[in-house]
BADOFI-103597 format. One line per 5 residues: number of its first residue (from 1); their letters; for each residue x, y, z of N, C-alpha, C. Coordinates in pm, whole numbers, plus 50000, padded with zeros to 5 digits. Each point is the difference from the previous one (the first is absolute). Layout:
<recs>
NUM = A = X,Y,Z,X,Y,Z,X,Y,Z  ...
</recs>
This chain:
<recs>
1 = XXXXX = 71429,81729,47306,50103,50105,49998,49939,50130,50053  50071,50071,50083,49948,50121,50063,49983,50113,49898  49899,50083,50023,49978,50119,49916,50096,50109,50047  50083,50048,49908,50102,50099,50034,49972,50138,49941  49901,50011,49913,49970,50130,49941,49854,50008,49956
6 = XXXXX = 49944,50118,50013,49871,50032,49940,50027,50096,49885  49943,49969,49883,50021,50083,49882,49865,50064,49963  49993,50131,50014,49874,50073,49980,49992,50062,49860  49886,49984,49937,49961,50088,49892,49966,50136,50064  49990,50105,49921,49973,50132,50055,49857,50045,49974
11 = XXXXX = 49969,50031,49874,49869,50057,49968,49890,49898,50022  49911,50031,50094,49890,49911,50032,50031,49906,50114  50127,49976,50029,50039,49906,50105,50045,50073,50125  50104,50082,49989,50039,50083,50114,49894,50107,50026  49952,50061,49894,49900,50106,50012,49907,49993,49880
16 = XXXXX = 49876,50043,50018,49904,50002,49889,50024,50131,49924  50093,49996,49909,50049,50120,49932,49932,50029,49867  49919,49910,49950,49959,50010,49860,49914,50122,49969  49918,50045,50094,49922,50120,49973,50092,50122,49985  50104,50006,50083,50096,50110,49987,50074,49992,49867
21 = XXXXX = 50033,49880,49956,50064,49985,49869,49904,50045,49889  49874,49959,50009,49902,50036,49896,49986,50152,49989  49987,50066,50112,49988,50146,50000,50125,50064,49941  50117,49946,50035,50126,50055,49949,50010,49983,49848  49958,49884,49948,49997,49982,49855,49912,50107,49935
26 = XXXXX = 49880,50020,50055,49908,50096,49941,50054,50142,50004  50069,50035,50107,50061,50133,50008,50109,50017,49894  50077,49894,49978,50103,50005,49896,49937,50015,49862  49891,49929,49975,49932,50011,49872,49945,50142,49980  49947,50056,50109,49947,50137,49992,50112,50100,49973
31 = XXXXX = 50114,49981,50066,50112,50090,49981,50046,50001,49854  49991,49885,49935,50040,49990,49860,49884,50023,49903  49883,50037,50054,49883,50037,49919,49960,49890,49901  49997,49878,50053,49968,49885,49915,49850,49970,49995  49926,50049,50098,49857,49972,50003,49965,49860,50045
36 = XXXXX = 50096,49931,50064,49974,49864,50049,49961,50007,50148  49906,49916,50040,49966,49984,50141,49975,49853,50027  50074,49944,50093,49981,49861,50040,49909,49996,50122  49875,49949,49983,49914,49984,50117,50037,49872,50074  49932,49974,50110,50038,49885,50083,49982,49868,49926
41 = XXXXX = 49894,49989,49922,49978,49876,49924,50109,49983,49894  50033,50110,49931,50109,49995,49901,50129,49953,50065  50030,50062,50113,50130,49973,50063,50008,49860,50056  49889,49950,50051,49999,49862,50050,50036,49903,49888  49950,50028,49880,50034,49916,49883,50145,50022,49959
46 = XXXXX = 50045,50124,50000,50137,50031,49958,50104,49941,50093  49963,49972,50124,50095,49941,50095,50040,49858,49962  49932,49943,49903,50043,49869,49951,50136,50010,49929  50037,50123,49962,50132,50026,49942,50091,50053,50110  50110,49934,50026,50090,50043,50106,50099,50103,49949
51 = XXXXX = 50029,50099,50084,50094,50105,49964,49927,50121,49945  50031,50118,50053,49930,50121,49959,50023,50037,49855  50123,49996,49954,50028,50032,49859,49933,49900,49907  50004,49874,50040,49935,49895,49920,49848,50021,49998  49945,50048,50110,49855,50023,50008,49958,50112,49905
56 = XXXXX = 50078,50107,49997,49968,50111,49908,50010,49951,49856  50106,49929,49968,50019,49950,49863,49886,49907,49959  49957,49916,50093,49890,49909,49970,49871,50077,49971  49978,50106,50076,49882,50084,49978,50007,50067,49863  50117,50053,49964,50016,50066,49870,49967,49903,49886
61 = XXXXX = 50035,49875,50020,49975,49900,49895,49852,49975,49977  49914,50040,50095,49856,49980,49985,49932,50119,49931  50072,50109,49982,49940,50122,49946,49985,49992,49848  49890,50056,49950,49974,50003,49855,50069,50122,49940  50129,49987,49980,50080,50110,49944,50085,49947,49886
66 = XXXXX = 50056,50090,49924,50084,49961,49887,50132,49944,50051  50069,49923,49917,50131,49949,50040,50097,50110,50040  49995,50112,49928,50091,50111,50033,49966,50058,50137  49872,50016,50029,49960,50054,50129,50032,49902,50113  49982,49872,49971,50034,49899,50101,50150,50007,50033
71 = XXXXX = 50081,50014,49898,50144,50011,50023,50033,50125,50080  49931,50113,49971,50024,50123,50075,49962,49983,50147  49884,49938,50022,49956,49979,50138,50095,49907,50075  50046,49897,49932,50094,49908,50065,50131,50071,50037  50039,50098,49920,50123,50074,50033,49984,50084,50126
76 = XXXXX = 49875,50025,50041,49973,50078,50121,50002,49916,50126  50002,49869,49986,49985,49912,50117,50103,50029,50109  50129,50010,49971,50095,50028,50110,49970,50130,50074  49967,50106,49926,49970,50128,50064,49871,49992,50081  49900,49933,49945,49874,49983,50073,50022,49925,50131
81 = XXXXX = 50078,49892,49992,50022,49921,50120,50081,50077,50104  50099,50077,49954,50078,50080,50095,49912,50105,50067  49911,50062,49925,49908,50099,50057,49906,49933,50099  49949,49885,49962,49911,49924,50090,50072,49966,50130  50127,49958,49992,50076,49965,50119,50016,50121,50092
86 = XXXXX = 50021,50118,49942,50012,50121,50082,49869,50029,50074  49888,49987,49931,49871,50022,50066,49978,49898,50111  50032,49874,49972,49978,49893,50099,50087,50020,50123  50129,50022,49981,50090,50015,50115,49963,50122,50083  49953,50106,49935,49957,50119,50075,49880,49966,50088
91 = XXXXX = 49907,49922,49946,49882,49961,50079,50040,49913,50118  50093,49907,49978,50045,49913,50108,50075,50080,50106  50086,50089,49958,50077,50081,50095,49912,50091,50083  49883,50034,49946,49905,50082,50076,49923,49918,50103  50031,49871,50010,49934,49915,50099,49866,49947,49957
96 = XXXXX = 49979,49993,49871,49869,49957,49950,49977,49851,50002  50101,49920,50033,49984,49855,50000,50053,49940,50130  49937,49892,50043,50049,49925,50116,50017,49855,49965  50072,49928,50082,50016,49856,49979,49867,49929,50022  49981,49887,49935,49881,49920,50025,50004,49947,50143
101 = XXXXX = 49883,49976,50054,49990,49952,50138,50081,49872,50018  50078,49996,50107,50078,49881,50034,50139,49996,49942  50029,50086,49901,50131,49995,49934,50111,50042,50096  49983,50113,50066,50104,50047,50092,50022,49900,50113  49892,49943,50050,50011,49900,50107,50077,49878,49952
106 = XXXXX = 49966,49949,49883,50068,49880,49947,50149,50030,49976  50030,50117,49950,50140,50039,49980,50075,49998,50132  49941,50059,50103,50065,50002,50131,50019,49860,50056  49899,49915,49987,50011,49862,50049,50110,49924,49927  50006,50018,49869,50102,49930,49921,50140,50045,50040
111 = XXXXX = 50020,50129,50012,50132,50051,50038,50038,49955,50140  49905,50000,50091,50026,49956,50138,50042,49853,50002  49948,49922,49905,50035,49858,49993,50130,49976,49923  50064,50106,49954,50126,49985,49928,49983,49973,49851  49880,50022,49949,49972,49979,49859,50036,50125,49921
116 = XXXXX = 50053,49982,49881,50031,50114,49915,49880,50037,49913  49999,50123,49954,49893,50050,49915,50056,50040,49865  49920,49981,49895,50039,50040,49866,49878,50049,49924  50025,50071,49892,49894,50049,49912,50028,49949,49859  49893,49955,49933,50007,49961,49859,49882,50064,49931
121 = XXXXX = 50025,50110,49929,49891,50080,49946,50028,50043,49857  49894,50021,49922,50017,50052,49865,50002,50152,49999  49972,50064,50112,49998,50145,50004,50142,50056,50006  50012,50131,49990,50132,50063,49997,50058,50014,50140  50131,50016,50005,50068,50021,50128,49949,50127,50068
126 = XXXXX = 49972,50105,49920,49951,50126,50058,49867,49980,50071  49911,49921,49939,49870,49974,50063,50016,49921,50129  50088,49900,49999,50022,49918,50119,50060,50083,50112  50102,50078,49969,50065,50081,50103,49903,50100,50061  49917,50061,49916,49902,50096,50052,49901,49934,50094
131 = XXXXX = 49951,49882,49962,49902,49931,50084,50061,49955,50132  50120,49942,49995,50063,49952,50124,50030,50115,50094  50050,50109,49947,50032,50115,50084,49875,50061,50062  49892,50005,49920,49877,50061,50049,49930,49914,50105  50003,49868,49983,49925,49912,50089,50080,49946,50117
136 = XXXXX = 50130,49980,49979,50084,49940,50104,50104,50097,50057  50003,50121,49945,50092,50101,50050,50142,49980,49950  50096,50071,50062,50139,49994,49954,50059,49859,49999  49946,49911,50084,50053,49864,50006,49948,49912,49887  49904,50050,49923,49931,49917,49902,50090,49923,49908
141 = XXXXX = 50091,50069,49932,50089,49932,49905,50091,49901,50070  50046,50035,50119,50097,49915,50070,49940,49869,50049  49868,49993,50007,49936,49877,50047,50012,49887,49898  50023,50035,49873,49999,49901,49893,50143,49971,49955  50037,49873,50006,50134,49958,49958,50018,50011,49850
146 = XXXXX = 49892,49981,49926,50005,50002,49853,49878,50074,49949  50021,50090,49904,49890,50065,49929,50023,49979,49851  49922,49908,49943,50011,49968,49857,49885,50069,49927  50035,50081,49900,49902,50080,49926,49985,49949,49857  49889,50036,49940,49969,49949,49867,50104,50029,49894
151 = XXXXX = 50061,50118,50005,50097,50036,49897,50132,49925,50012  50015,49919,50105,50124,49925,50018,49997,49865,49929  49886,49964,49943,49989,49871,49932,49947,50020,49859  50025,49903,49915,49958,50011,49860,49849,49983,49987  49945,49904,50070,49856,49970,49988,49932,50027,50134
156 = XXXXX = 49893,50079,49997,49926,50033,50121,49898,49890,50031  49936,50011,50117,49896,49905,50037,49897,49992,49887  49949,49883,49965,50001,49873,50074,50125,49915,49983  50099,50047,49927,50126,49926,49993,50062,49991,50141  50073,49893,50030,50055,49982,50135,50130,50076,50026
161 = XXXXX = 50047,50076,49902,50133,50063,50008,50023,50081,50127  49902,50083,50037,50020,50090,50113,50015,49923,50131  49925,49891,50016,50013,49918,50121,50130,49920,49998  50041,49956,49884,50129,49930,49991,50114,50095,50036  49988,50126,49957,50102,50099,50035,50003,50023,50151
166 = XXXXX = 49882,50013,50062,49994,50021,50145,50061,49882,50075  49966,49878,49958,50054,49881,50065,50151,49992,49984  50049,50028,49879,50144,49992,49976,50075,50103,50084  49943,50119,50013,50066,50104,50079,49997,49966,50148  49893,49938,50044,49991,49954,50139,50091,49880,50026
171 = XXXXX = 50033,49926,49893,50079,49879,50015,49919,49885,50056  49870,49994,49963,49910,49899,50054,49940,49915,49889  49958,49879,50039,49922,49913,49913,49851,50035,50017  49917,49968,49901,49857,50035,50010,49932,49949,50127  50038,49880,50045,49933,49944,50118,50039,50071,50129
176 = XXXXX = 50095,50091,49994,50042,50076,50118,49931,50135,50011  49908,50029,49907,49934,50131,49999,49852,49985,49969  49925,50105,50033,49857,50008,49971,49976,50128,49922  49916,49992,49897,49961,50119,49924,49863,50047,50047  49983,50132,50002,49870,50060,50033,49956,50084,49881
181 = XXXXX = 49882,49967,49947,49951,50061,49877,49852,50036,50012  49950,50071,49898,49857,50033,49998,49935,49972,49866  50077,49963,49899,49945,49988,49864,50034,49867,49936  49929,49969,49893,50027,49878,49925,50138,50005,49936  50035,50113,49939,50132,50011,49939,50111,49986,50103
186 = XXXXX = 49980,50057,50118,50099,49986,50106,50010,49857,50048  49885,49934,50013,50000,49859,50042,50074,49913,49898  49974,50022,49874,50069,49921,49896,50151,50023,50004  50038,50124,50025,50143,50033,50008,50065,49928,50117  49936,50007,50117,50057,49940,50120,50005,49848,49991
191 = XXXXX = 49890,49939,49959,49999,49854,49992,50090,49951,49887  50015,50082,49896,50093,49964,49893,50143,49993,50049  50029,50075,50107,50133,49996,50061,50008,49894,50110  49891,49925,50018,49999,49890,50097,49961,50039,50140  49942,50120,50018,49969,50050,50134,49858,49964,50045
196 = XXXXX = 49989,49960,50127,49869,49989,50064,49949,50143,50015  49873,50023,49963,49951,50137,49989,49870,50022,50075  49997,50108,50078,49880,50048,50065,49943,50112,49914  49870,49993,49971,49934,50103,49920,49893,50069,50084  50004,50134,50000,49898,50081,50067,49945,50097,49897
201 = XXXXX = 49896,49962,49926,49950,50085,49891,49940,50131,50050  49988,50096,49907,49930,50125,50026,49885,50011,49899  49929,50112,50005,49895,50026,49901,50052,49984,49858  50123,50039,49978,50057,50002,49867,50034,49860,49947  50016,49905,50090,50047,49867,49957,49908,49886,50043
206 = XXXXX = 49898,50029,50080,49913,49892,50049,49930,49931,49884  49970,49872,50020,49932,49923,49897,50093,49929,49905  50131,50018,50019,50097,49931,49914,50015,49854,50038  50070,49927,49918,50025,49858,50024,50124,49987,50090  49975,49976,50128,50109,49990,50096,50019,49856,50051
211 = XXXXX = 49959,49903,49920,50006,49862,50045,50143,49953,50024  50098,50064,49939,50140,49959,50020,50060,50056,50129  49926,50085,50069,50052,50060,50123,50002,49899,50114  50096,50017,50090,50002,49918,50120,49889,50037,50095  49963,50129,50000,49896,50051,50088,49945,50128,49939
216 = XXXXX = 49867,50016,50004,49935,50123,49955,49917,50055,50115  50027,50124,50039,49926,50066,50107,49956,50138,49952  49891,50055,50054,49959,50135,49960,50096,50107,50051  50082,49966,50095,50099,50091,50057,50078,49925,50106  50086,50071,50071,50079,49935,50106,49929,50003,50134
221 = XXXXX = 49910,50097,50018,49928,50010,50126,50084,50062,50110  49930,50042,50105,50064,50059,50118,49927,49950,50125  50064,50004,50116,49932,49957,50122,49869,50075,50025  49995,50128,49965,49877,50076,50020,49909,50000,49877  50040,49930,49895,49919,49988,49879,50025,49863,49938
226 = XXXXX = 49955,49892,50067,50025,49864,49948,49929,49975,49868  50054,49905,49925,49941,49964,49872,49869,49923,50022  49901,50019,49915,49873,49927,50014,50022,49849,49997  49936,49931,50094,50007,49854,50004,50127,49943,50059  50090,50087,50046,50126,49953,50057,50006,50027,50151
231 = XXXXX = 50070,49910,50073,50061,49875,49952,49894,49892,49974  50039,49902,49924,49912,49889,49973,49976,49974,49854  50002,50104,49917,49978,49979,49858,50130,49958,49932  50100,50087,50003,50131,49967,49943,50113,50015,50100  49979,50085,50100,50101,50021,50103,49964,49919,50124
236 = XXXXX = 50102,49952,50070,49974,49905,50108,50000,50062,50139  50070,50111,50018,50022,50047,50137,49939,50135,50031  50002,50093,49905,49948,50135,50024,49923,50046,49877  49931,50112,50015,49926,50057,49890,50084,50088,49910  50129,50003,50022,50092,50076,49916,50120,49911,49971
241 = XXXXX = 50063,50020,49885,50111,49914,49961,50127,50045,50069  50052,49914,50085,50125,50027,50069,50116,49940,49921  50120,50054,50023,50118,49951,49930,50023,49852,50026  49984,49957,50125,50028,49859,50030,49901,49908,49930  49874,50041,49989,49904,49915,49929,50026,50001,49850
246 = XXXXX = 50040,50114,49946,50035,50006,49859,50113,49903,49969  50101,49997,50086,50112,49907,49979,49955,49856,50010  49911,49971,50095,49951,49864,50017,49920,49955,49877  49920,50091,49943,49922,49966,49882,50089,49982,49878  50106,50081,49990,50088,49995,49883,50100,49885,50008
251 = XXXXX = 50028,49954,50120,50098,49891,50018,49938,49890,50085  49902,49928,49948,49938,49892,50078,50101,49891,50030  49980,49926,50109,50092,49891,50031,49999,49895,49889  50112,49937,49974,50006,49900,49893,49910,49881,50032  49945,49941,49895,49916,49882,50017,50087,49880,50038
256 = XXXXX = 49960,49932,50105,50076,49885,50046,49968,49875,49917  50100,49919,49976,49976,49870,49940,49932,49912,50104  49933,49893,49957,49938,49910,50099,50098,49951,50105  50125,49971,49962,50099,49953,50096,50036,50109,50100  50015,50125,49952,50031,50110,50089,49885,50026,50096
261 = XXXXX = 49877,49991,49949,49884,50020,50085,49992,49893,50109  50030,49876,49963,49998,49892,50097,50107,50023,50105  50120,50039,49958,50110,50023,50095,49964,50115,50095  49941,50108,49944,49961,50113,50084,49895,49955,50102  49905,49916,49956,49898,49952,50092,50059,49917,50111
266 = XXX = 50105,49924,49971,50061,49916,50103,50082,50079,50099  50047,50119,49959,50090,50077,50086,49931,50113,50072  49869,50014,49980,49927,50107,50069,49912,49942,50108
</recs>
């Protein structure tokens, strides 16, 4: 069955955004005079929890504070997250982030081939809109037929809800689409929805168990910056992942029965 849509995760997949998110969290904590600072090692561990509000709440649960103080801190979560989102979107709008190598090229190739694009992310709509506008310009939002955000579903990744929502809105079956992810939680979400999944980890997610992925690459690559060992290691034709090869890998030809193989041999 032909691939009719690519469904992208955002943070870490479209762009390596996590350092900007980490800085924005710390600025929000400073604004509220909490005395919290998440370093890179802390944040890498905290990313095992999907969703910004959920991440803050999970951190609060680790603090050695009284039940009353814990309840007070938890009541601050919505305001903290809103403040963090303002800091993050301001940084993105200032041009502080770019798409990962190969993303813009793959998007163009997919659209040229008549493939639709979608987003399935746990981040907020404000964060997605800011990133797309900053990296792809005024056309950014219009390139995507569906934008499914974390707050639109009851359970966030690793639950499959967000990918099921994207597929339902696209009107497609799982075998008609490919998911692009960077994390273990994202991979579990996509495969839980029945999607063949490409994983391109970053510093924040490398070393995870990606055995359920259809393909794992360090990135998408570009003609002027091919991936190490490619073609020949996992890619067959070029040192960068092209849309046509992605479709071929995600939709291999069906296995022939012995009778079909014999008939094909007689007719060729």
